[in-house]
N, C-alpha and C positions, 0 to 999 in steps of 0.2 A: 898685710894679711887681713887687716880690718876691712879692706875693700870687699873681700869675699863675704865676710859676715854682713856687711851693709847691703850687698846685693841679695843675699839670702833673705835678710829681714824685709827688704823692700818687696820682693816677690811674695813672701809669706803674707805681708799686710795686704797686698793687692788681691791675693786669692781669698783672703778672709772676707772681702767685701761681698762675695757671692756665697761662699761656703764658710760661715762664721763658727761652725762647730768643729772642734778638733777631737778626733777619737783619742781616748786615753786607755791604754791597755796595760794590765798588770801581770802579764805572763800567760794569760789564756791563749793557747795556740790558735784556736778557731777564731777568736776575736782579732788576734794579730793578723791572721791570714786575710780576714775580711777587711780590716783597716788598710793594709798595704795594697789591696786590690782596688781600693776606692779612689775617687777623684777628690781628695781632701787637700786642704792647704798644708797639713802636716799630720803626723801621728806622734803622740806623746807616749813613750814607753816608760812605764813606772815600775818595772820588775822583770824578772826572767833572766835569761842567759844572753848577754850582749854578743857573744861570739856566734851563737846560732842566728841571732838577729842579723848580724852583718853578713853571714853566709847567705841567708835567705834574701836579704836586700840586694846582694850582688848578683843574684840570678834573675832579677826583675829588669825588664827593658825600660819600664816606666813605673814610678812609685811616688807617693807623697814624700815630702821632706820628713826625715826622722829625727826626733829630738829625744834624748835619753836623760832620765833623771838619775844622775850619778849618785845621789844619796840612797837610791832604792835598788838599783840593779846590783847583781853580784858579779864577782870575777874580775872587775877592773878597779884598780886602786884609785883613790881620790887624790892623786898627785899629778905632777906635771907629765910624767910618762903616760899615765892612764888617760889623761885628757888628750894628749897628742895622738894617742892610738885611736880614740873615738873620733877625733877631728879628721883623721885620714879617711874614715869610712862613712860617717854620718853627718848630719847637718846642723845639729844644735845640742846644747847642754842645758839642762834644767837643774837648779839646786837652790837650797836655802842658804848655802854657805858662801861667804864673801870670797874665800880663797879659791874655791872651785870656779866661781864666775870669773874671777880675775885671770885664772889660768886658761879658761876657755876663751876669753877675749884675746889673750896673747896667741892662742892657737888658731885664731881666725874663724871660729864658728859662731853662729848665732847663740846668744846667751839669754836665758829666761830665769829671772830671780823670783823665787816663790816667797810670798809674804802671807803669813797667817794672821787673819783679822779676828782673833778670838776675843780681844777686848781693846780698849782705847790705848792702853800701855803698849800692847803688842803692835798695834798699828803705828804708833809714833816711833817705836824702836825700828820697825821694818822700814819706814820712810827714811829714817836716818841712814840705815844700812844701804838702801838703794842709792841714795845720794852719793855715798862713798864709793860704791862698787861700779855704778854706771852700766848696768846691763842694757841689752838692746830692748828687752821687753820685761814687764813684770806680770806675774800671775798671782792673783789674790784668791785665797781660800778661806772659808768656803765661799762658793760663788754667790750664795744667797745674801752674804754680808756686803757684797760690793755696792749695791745701790745706796746702802746706808752710809758708806764712807766715800762715795765717789767724789763729792765736792771737795772733801779734805784732801783726797789723793791728788786731784787735778790742780789744786792750789799749790801743792808742794813739788810735784814731779811732772816731767814732760814725756816720759817713756810711755809708749802705747801699753795698754793694760788688758790682760785676759782675766777671766774668772773661771775657777774650776772647783768641782766637788759638789755633791748633793743635788745635782740637777736631774730632774725627771720630767719636767713639764715645758712645753713649747712657750707657754706664757711667761715663765721665768726667764727663759733665754731672751725673749723679746724685751723684757723689762731691763735686763742687764745690758743689752746692746743699746737701749734707749738712754741708759744712764751714762754711756760713754765708753764702754768696753769695746774693743775691736773684735773680740771673739770670746768663746767659752771652750773649755775642755771638759769632757765627760766620758765615763765608761758605760753610760746607759745607751746601748746601741740604737734603740728606736729614735734617738735624737740626732744620730750621725747623719741622717738623710736630709736634715733641715737645710734649706737654701733660702736666700734672701734676695729679692729684686733690689738692685742697687738704688733704684729711684725711690724705694720705700724706706731706705735706711734713715733712722732718726739720729741726728747728731746733736 
């Protein structure tokens, strides 16, 4: 089952090379409609009704990958049965919790562990957790903190990293990508249209 997750992750990373901004939607129906209709590497769903989301996604002939933050959506238990249910319909699970990431790995979906970089203690704790859990990707919040901890992160972990939260400027997106992130997530819709010429990507 991990082969399925590895395939999803590889495709996601490839698509991020051109479209590095991932729409993050917190339950706003219009924003979700716009995100699902776009040509994005993925959509991160951070709230709302997952059953309505699954119904809507099932009606689409083509859509971005859908990753749900199981810590934030309602109606689905954060247990093995809940994770298996989501895994049958969606593409990835986001969480700060080790047990949810481990369940999602077992269910064969792409896993994204959130790490809050609020201070140096939180960063070190998060790095230790990621080493134990082994997610496919890590998302660091807030995004603006990522350039400050990028060197520490890449010394410790090999997982591709995203940065999310508090993003409203293209310049900040470019700075985060230049620091080594593979992409960013944001609910700020004007940034969703940002594309990047592969030849201009700074590594």
